[in-house]
C-alpha positions as CSV (number, residue, x, y, z in Angstrom):
1,M,0.0,0.1,0.0
2,E,1.4,3.7,-1.0
3,K,0.5,6.7,-0.2
4,T,1.0,9.7,-3.1
5,T,-0.3,12.4,-4.3
6,Y,-1.6,13.4,-7.8
7,A,1.3,15.3,-8.7
8,D,3.6,12.3,-8.4
9,L,1.4,9.6,-10.2
10,S,2.3,8.4,-13.5
11,P,0.2,10.0,-16.6
12,K,-1.8,7.1,-17.1
13,Y,-2.7,7.0,-13.8
14,K,-3.6,10.5,-13.8
15,E,-5.6,10.0,-16.6
16,V,-7.6,6.8,-15.4
17,L,-8.2,8.9,-12.0
18,D,-9.2,11.9,-14.3
19,K,-11.7,9.6,-16.0
20,A,-12.8,8.1,-12.7
21,E,-14.0,11.9,-11.4
22,Q,-15.6,12.6,-14.7
23,A,-17.7,9.8,-14.5
24,M,-18.5,10.7,-11.0
25,L,-19.8,14.3,-11.8
26,N,-23.1,12.2,-13.8
27,G,-23.8,9.4,-10.9
28,Y,-27.3,9.2,-9.9
29,T,-27.6,9.6,-6.1
30,P,-31.0,11.2,-5.2
31,Y,-31.1,9.4,-2.1
32,S,-27.6,9.2,-0.6
33,Y,-26.1,12.4,-2.6
34,F,-22.9,10.2,-1.9
35,Y,-21.2,10.0,-5.6
36,V,-18.8,7.9,-7.1
37,G,-16.7,7.3,-10.0
38,A,-14.3,4.6,-11.2
39,S,-12.6,3.8,-14.3
40,V,-10.6,0.6,-15.5
41,L,-7.4,0.5,-17.4
42,T,-7.4,-2.5,-19.1
43,K,-4.3,-4.4,-20.6
44,S,-4.6,-3.1,-23.9
45,G,-4.7,0.5,-22.6
46,K,-8.6,1.6,-23.2
47,I,-10.2,3.0,-20.3
48,Y,-13.5,2.7,-19.1
49,A,-15.4,4.6,-16.7
50,G,-18.7,4.1,-14.4
51,T,-20.6,5.8,-11.8
52,N,-22.8,4.5,-9.0
53,I,-26.6,4.5,-9.7
54,E,-29.4,4.7,-7.1
55,T,-33.3,3.5,-7.1
56,A,-36.2,4.3,-4.7
57,S,-35.7,0.4,-3.7
58,Y,-32.3,1.0,-2.4
59,V,-30.5,-1.2,-4.9
60,S,-28.0,0.4,-6.5
61,V,-25.0,-0.1,-9.2
62,C,-21.6,0.8,-7.5
63,A,-19.3,2.6,-10.0
64,E,-16.9,0.3,-9.9
65,Q,-19.4,-2.4,-11.2
66,A,-20.4,0.0,-13.9
67,A,-17.0,0.6,-15.4
68,I,-16.3,-3.3,-15.0
69,A,-19.7,-3.9,-16.7
70,R,-18.6,-1.2,-20.0
71,A,-15.0,-2.9,-20.3
72,V,-17.0,-6.1,-20.1
73,T,-19.5,-5.4,-22.8
74,E,-16.7,-4.1,-25.1
75,G,-15.3,-8.0,-25.0
76,E,-12.0,-6.3,-22.4
77,Y,-11.3,-8.8,-19.4
78,S,-7.7,-8.0,-18.2
79,Y,-7.1,-5.0,-16.4
80,E,-4.1,-3.5,-15.0
81,A,-5.6,-1.0,-12.8
82,I,-8.8,0.6,-11.2
83,A,-9.6,4.3,-9.9
84,V,-12.0,5.1,-7.7
85,I,-13.0,9.1,-6.4
86,C,-15.8,9.7,-4.1
87,G,-17.8,12.6,-2.2
88,W,-20.7,14.0,-0.5
89,D,-22.8,16.0,-3.1
90,I,-19.6,16.4,-4.8
91,K,-17.9,17.9,-1.7
92,D,-14.5,16.4,-0.9
93,V,-14.3,13.2,1.5
94,S,-11.7,13.9,4.0
95,K,-10.3,10.1,4.2
96,V,-9.9,8.1,1.0
97,A,-12.7,5.8,0.6
98,G,-11.9,2.3,-1.4
99,P,-14.4,0.0,-3.1
100,C,-17.0,-1.8,-1.2
101,G,-16.9,-5.7,-0.2
102,T,-18.8,-6.6,-3.4
103,C,-16.9,-4.8,-5.6
104,R,-13.6,-5.9,-4.2
105,Q,-14.7,-9.0,-5.1
106,L,-15.5,-8.4,-8.5
107,I,-12.1,-7.3,-9.1
108,Y,-10.5,-10.0,-7.7
109,E,-12.7,-12.3,-9.8
110,F,-10.7,-10.0,-12.5
111,S,-7.4,-10.1,-11.2
112,E,-7.2,-14.0,-11.7
113,V,-8.8,-13.4,-15.3
114,A,-5.8,-11.0,-15.9
115,D,-3.1,-13.3,-13.8
116,K,-2.6,-9.8,-12.2
117,D,-3.0,-8.2,-8.9
118,I,-4.7,-5.5,-10.0
119,E,-3.6,-1.9,-8.4
120,I,-6.4,0.1,-7.7
121,I,-6.1,4.0,-7.3
122,N,-8.3,5.4,-4.2
123,S,-8.7,9.2,-4.0
124,T,-10.2,12.1,-2.3
125,T,-12.5,14.0,-4.5
126,N,-9.8,16.9,-4.3
127,K,-6.7,14.2,-5.1
128,K,-5.0,15.5,-2.1
129,E,-5.1,12.4,-1.1
130,I,-4.0,9.5,-3.0
131,I,-3.8,5.7,-1.6
132,I,-2.7,2.7,-3.9
133,A,-3.2,-0.7,-3.1
134,T,-3.5,-4.0,-4.9
135,I,-6.6,-6.1,-4.6
136,S,-4.7,-8.7,-2.7
137,E,-3.8,-6.2,0.1
138,M,-7.7,-4.9,0.0
139,H,-9.2,-8.4,-0.2
140,P,-6.7,-10.7,1.3
141,I,-7.6,-14.6,1.5
142,S,-9.9,-14.1,-1.6
143,F,-12.1,-16.9,-3.2
144,G,-12.3,-16.7,-6.8
145,P,-12.5,-18.8,-10.2
146,I,-9.3,-20.4,-9.1
147,A,-10.2,-21.8,-5.9
148,S,-13.6,-23.0,-7.6
149,E,-11.6,-24.7,-10.6
150,V,-13.7,-22.8,-12.8
151,D,-12.2,-22.7,-16.4
152,I,-11.8,-19.2,-17.3
153,S,-9.3,-19.4,-20.0
154,R,-12.0,-18.2,-22.9
155,Y,-11.9,-14.9,-21.2
156,Q,-7.8,-14.5,-20.9
157,A,-5.8,-12.9,-23.2
158,E,-3.8,-15.0,-25.6
């Protein structure tokens, strides 16, 4: 796990975080006013962003899920990094917030597909505090397709 600043991010990680921020601004959060943006950097170099969506029944789609769903829809299954940024009513949060447990499981699933310990770039809204952690650091002793002996080869890059 590494604490860093926006200025110290690589140009590619800045781009991934900026795309997540742009997506956050489009969130549909009329109930909680908690906006989240996420973007996925694929091994092919493409970036797919998503935002959170809430409903009156309090069933929601997380930003990480939306970003991964966009990538999967385009046939992209192998990821290098995921950026997550959030804020209350687009105002800054004082502490870095990472993906929820469900999203950590989803990211872990694709880390096995990619055979890569995916890095997660977690940022406060103003990007003054950033923590980069791998999915194995954020979701230790995980259970995924390899442990359940599921064949994921059709989703892996050749």
